[in-house]
C-alpha positions in Angstrom: 0.0 -0.1 -0.1 1.0 3.6 -0.7 -0.3 6.8 0.5 0.3 8.3 -2.8 -2.5 10.2 -3.8 -4.1 10.7 -7.3 -2.5 13.6 -9.1 -5.6 15.6 -9.6 -6.2 15.7 -5.8 -2.6 16.8 -4.6 -2.2 20.5 -4.1 0.8 22.7 -3.5 -0.1 22.8 0.2 0.1 19.0 0.3 3.6 19.1 -1.1 4.8 21.9 1.3 3.4 19.9 4.4 5.0 16.7 3.2 8.4 18.5 2.6 8.2 20.4 5.7 8.5 23.9 4.0 6.3 26.8 3.3 4.0 27.1 0.3 6.3 30.0 -0.8 9.1 27.7 -0.9 7.5 25.2 -3.0 6.5 27.9 -5.3 10.0 29.0 -5.6 11.3 25.4 -6.4 8.8 25.3 -9.3 9.3 28.9 -10.7 12.5 30.4 -9.2 14.7 27.4 -8.1 17.7 29.6 -7.9 16.3 31.4 -4.7 15.9 28.1 -2.8 18.5 26.2 -0.8 19.6 22.7 -2.4 18.6 21.0 0.7 15.1 22.5 0.6 14.7 21.9 -3.2 15.5 18.2 -2.7 12.9 17.9 0.0 10.4 19.5 -2.3 11.2 17.5 -5.2 11.1 14.2 -3.1 7.7 15.3 -2.0 6.4 16.0 -5.5 7.5 12.6 -6.6 6.2 10.7 -3.6 2.8 12.6 -3.9 2.5 12.5 -7.7 1.8 16.3 -7.8 1.3 17.7 -11.2 1.2 21.5 -11.7 -1.7 22.8 -13.4 -0.2 25.7 -15.5 -3.5 26.6 -17.3 -5.1 27.2 -14.1 -2.1 29.0 -12.8 -2.1 31.4 -15.9 -5.9 32.3 -15.2 -5.0 33.0 -11.4 -1.6 35.0 -11.8 -2.7 36.4 -15.4 0.5 35.1 -17.0 2.4 31.8 -17.6 6.2 30.9 -16.6 7.1 31.0 -20.2 8.8 33.3 -22.5 8.3 33.6 -26.3 11.2 33.9 -28.8 10.7 34.9 -32.3 13.6 34.6 -34.7 14.1 35.6 -38.4 15.3 32.2 -39.6 15.3 29.0 -37.3 17.4 27.2 -40.0 20.3 29.7 -39.5 22.8 28.2 -36.8 23.2 31.7 -35.5 19.7 31.8 -34.2 19.8 28.2 -33.1 22.7 29.1 -31.0 21.1 32.4 -29.7 18.0 30.4 -28.7 20.1 27.9 -26.8 21.7 30.7 -24.8 18.3 32.1 -24.2 16.7 28.8 -23.2 19.6 28.0 -20.6 19.2 31.3 -18.9 15.5 31.1 -18.9 15.6 27.6 -17.4 17.9 28.8 -14.7 15.2 31.2 -13.5 12.4 28.8 -13.7 11.0 29.8 -17.2 10.4 27.9 -20.2 11.3 29.1 -23.7 8.8 28.8 -26.7 10.5 29.1 -30.2 8.8 30.5 -33.0 10.2 31.2 -36.7 9.1 34.2 -38.6 10.8 33.1 -41.9 11.5 36.7 -42.5 7.7 37.3 -43.1 5.7 40.1 -41.2 2.3 38.0 -41.4 4.0 35.1 -39.6 5.7 37.4 -37.1 2.4 39.1 -36.2 0.6 35.7 -36.0 3.1 34.5 -33.3 2.9 37.7 -31.4 -0.9 37.2 -31.2 -0.3 33.6 -30.2 2.2 34.3 -27.4 -0.3 37.0 -26.2 -3.2 34.5 -26.3 -1.0 32.1 -24.2 -0.2 34.9 -21.7 3.6 34.4 -22.0 5.5 36.3 -19.5 7.4 38.3 -22.2 8.8 38.1 -25.7 12.1 38.1 -27.2 12.1 39.0 -30.9 14.3 39.7 -33.9 11.9 41.9 -35.7 11.7 42.6 -39.3 10.4 46.1 -39.0 11.7 49.0 -36.9 8.1 50.1 -36.1 7.5 49.4 -32.5 3.7 50.1 -32.5 2.7 46.5 -32.2 5.3 45.7 -29.4 4.2 48.8 -27.6 0.5 47.8 -27.7 1.6 44.2 -26.4 3.6 45.8 -23.5 0.8 47.8 -22.5 -1.4 44.7 -22.1 1.3 43.5 -19.7 3.6 41.6 -22.0 7.0 43.3 -22.3 9.4 42.6 -25.3 13.3 42.8 -25.7 14.8 43.2 -29.1 17.5 40.7 -30.1 20.2 41.1 -32.8 19.2 44.6 -33.6 17.9 47.8 -32.1 14.8 49.8 -32.5 14.7 53.6 -33.0 12.5 53.5 -29.8 14.8 53.7 -26.7 11.9 52.4 -24.5 12.7 48.9 -25.5 15.8 47.0 -24.1 17.8 45.2 -26.8 20.7 43.2 -27.4 22.7 43.4 -30.6 26.1 43.4 -32.0 27.8 46.6 -33.7 27.1 45.3 -37.4 28.5 48.4 -38.9 31.9 47.7 -37.0 31.5 44.1 -38.3 31.3 45.1 -41.9 34.0 47.7 -41.4 36.4 45.0 -40.0 35.6 42.4 -42.7 36.4 44.8 -45.6 39.2 46.5 -44.1 40.9 43.1 -43.9 40.2 42.4 -47.4 41.6 45.9 -48.4 44.8 45.4 -46.4 45.3 42.2 -48.4 45.3 44.4 -51.4 41.8 43.5 -53.0 40.3 46.4 -54.5 37.3 45.2 -56.5 35.1 44.0 -53.7 31.4 42.6 -53.9 28.8 42.7 -51.1 26.3 39.9 -51.2 23.4 40.2 -49.2 19.6 41.1 -48.7 17.0 42.1 -48.3 18.7 45.3 -47.4 15.5 46.4 -45.6 16.8 44.1 -42.7 18.5 46.4 -40.4 21.6 43.8 -39.9 22.2 43.8 -43.7 21.9 47.6 -44.1 24.4 48.0 -41.1 26.9 45.4 -42.5 26.7 47.0 -45.9 27.2 50.5 -44.4 30.4 49.2 -42.6 31.7 47.9 -45.9 31.1 51.2 -47.6 33.0 53.1 -45.1 36.0 50.9 -45.3 35.9 51.3 -49.1 35.6 55.0 -48.9 38.8 55.3 -47.2 40.6 53.9 -50.4 40.0 56.0 -53.6 41.2 53.0 -55.7 38.7 50.6 -54.4 35.2 49.8 -55.6 32.2 48.1 -53.8 29.7 46.2 -55.9 26.5 45.2 -54.2 24.9 42.1 -55.3 21.4 41.8 -53.7 19.7 38.7 -52.4 16.0 38.0 -51.4 17.1 35.9 -48.4 20.0 35.2 -46.2 20.2 31.5 -47.3 22.7 29.1 -48.9 20.4 28.9 -52.1 20.7 32.8 -52.5 24.3 32.6 -51.9 24.9 29.9 -54.5 22.9 31.9 -57.0 24.9 34.9 -56.4 28.2 32.7 -57.0 26.9 31.2 -60.0 26.1 34.6 -61.5 29.6 35.8 -60.7 31.1 32.6 -62.3 29.1 33.4 -65.6 30.9 36.6 -66.2 34.0 36.9 -68.1 37.0 36.0 -65.7 38.4 39.6 -66.0 35.1 41.1 -64.6 35.1 39.0 -61.4 35.4 40.8 -58.1 38.7 40.3 -56.4 36.8 39.4 -53.1 33.4 38.9 -51.8 31.9 40.1 -48.2 28.6 37.8 -47.8 26.2 39.4 -45.3 26.0 36.0 -43.3 27.7 32.6 -43.4 25.0 30.8 -45.0 25.2 33.2 -48.0 29.1 32.7 -48.0 28.7 28.8 -47.8 26.4 29.1 -51.1 28.9 31.3 -52.8 31.8 28.9 -51.9 29.8 25.9 -53.4 29.2 27.9 -56.6 32.8 29.1 -57.0 34.2 25.8 -56.2 32.1 23.3 -57.9 33.1 21.1 -60.6 36.4 20.6 -58.7 37.7 24.0 -59.7 38.9 25.8 -56.6 38.3 29.5 -57.2 38.2 30.3 -53.4 40.6 31.5 -52.2 43.0 31.2 -55.5 41.1 33.6 -57.6 38.6 35.2 -55.3 38.7 35.8 -51.5 35.5 35.2 -49.4 34.4 36.5 -45.9 31.1 35.6 -44.1 29.5 36.6 -41.0 28.2 35.1 -37.8 31.0 32.5 -37.6 28.5 29.4 -37.3 30.1 26.1 -36.3 30.2 25.2 -40.1 32.4 28.2 -40.9 35.5 26.5 -39.6 34.6 23.0 -41.0 34.0 24.1 -44.5 36.1 22.6 -47.3 37.7 25.8 -47.4 37.5 27.3 -43.9 35.6 30.5 -44.1 37.0 33.6 -42.6 34.0 35.3 -40.7 32.8 38.0 -38.4 32.0 36.3 -35.0 28.9 37.3 -33.0 28.5 36.1 -29.3 25.3 34.5 -30.2 24.7 32.5 -26.9 25.7 35.5 -24.8 23.2 37.5 -26.9 20.3 35.2 -25.8 21.3 34.9 -22.2 21.7 38.6 -21.9 18.4 39.3 -23.6 16.5 36.8 -21.3 18.1 38.7 -18.4 16.9 41.9 -19.4 13.5 40.6 -19.9 13.5 39.1 -16.3 14.5 42.2 -14.8 11.6 44.1 -16.7 8.9 41.3 -15.9 10.0 41.0 -12.2 10.5 44.8 -11.6 14.0 44.6 -10.7 14.8 47.6 -8.5 15.9 50.7 -10.5 15.0 49.0 -13.7 15.2 51.0 -16.9 15.4 49.8 -20.6 19.2 49.0 -21.6 20.6 48.8 -25.2 23.4 46.3 -25.0 25.7 46.2 -27.8 28.6 43.7 -28.2 31.5 44.2 -30.6 32.1 41.8 -33.2 35.3 39.8 -33.7 37.0 38.9 -37.2 38.1 35.5 -37.3 40.6 34.9 -40.1 40.9 31.6 -42.0 41.8 30.3 -45.4 39.1 31.7 -47.4 40.3 35.3 -47.4 43.7 34.0 -48.6 45.4 33.5 -45.4 
């Protein structure tokens, strides 16, 4: 025989009584484990297992007005940069008793709006978002209804929103300066859509680098997405030109584009990168160092971006003393490998 009760009859008070702690301690174990001593947490978990307690999150949302989950909307879940960012965000959230729900906007405004509506209907505690638009109207309305948002991988013009980003202008400047220092003068920027702030900032940095060299020229080759397929198409278009009209070097707006360019330029067993044309990517995803020709890339601290953004969101949602919106900007790092001719 056992005194294990049916799950639906067990309350948080039953758990507290069995563990010999207060109801508040049980609540902290479930929602903010970092605030509870290891000994108390072990007793609570033992009581939960013994009694078969199952938390009713739906009822809890109705009672307190929100859940213990955050929503994260990224531009492209297939991009390893966002995968790493999500991992950092999820790890930080878990350490504070929150779950992370991931959504992929696929660089589509309608899908982004749909997920914002979904997260609001689920009464998520807050939202992390890499938005397509710089218009903060929709996010401000969401915040007015009790769901704050933190911007990741870019900044908004509205300083009332916290954000965590990388100085992409500095990243573009570093990438193209490196190419110029190696003697390349005809440089192509491959990337798009330019309406994305990340792309336009990286292009701006490239233009600033070229402007310091009167004998240098920057060609812009637009893409409709930041994908391997678009990079491959751009690379094939360059290959189709007469050899004398090729750029000396290519700066791709992200590593997925750079991988596509590399595939196109080195197909059929002909190794044009780096022998005939140098190549630099952006993000320094794991595959960059493992490519057939290891990619020079501009590194972003993706996991740190996710962790920092969650920290800011928790500060706002939990009303940290002296809280005010912050715009955290990390500096990028150029990681030099073989693709740029080194």
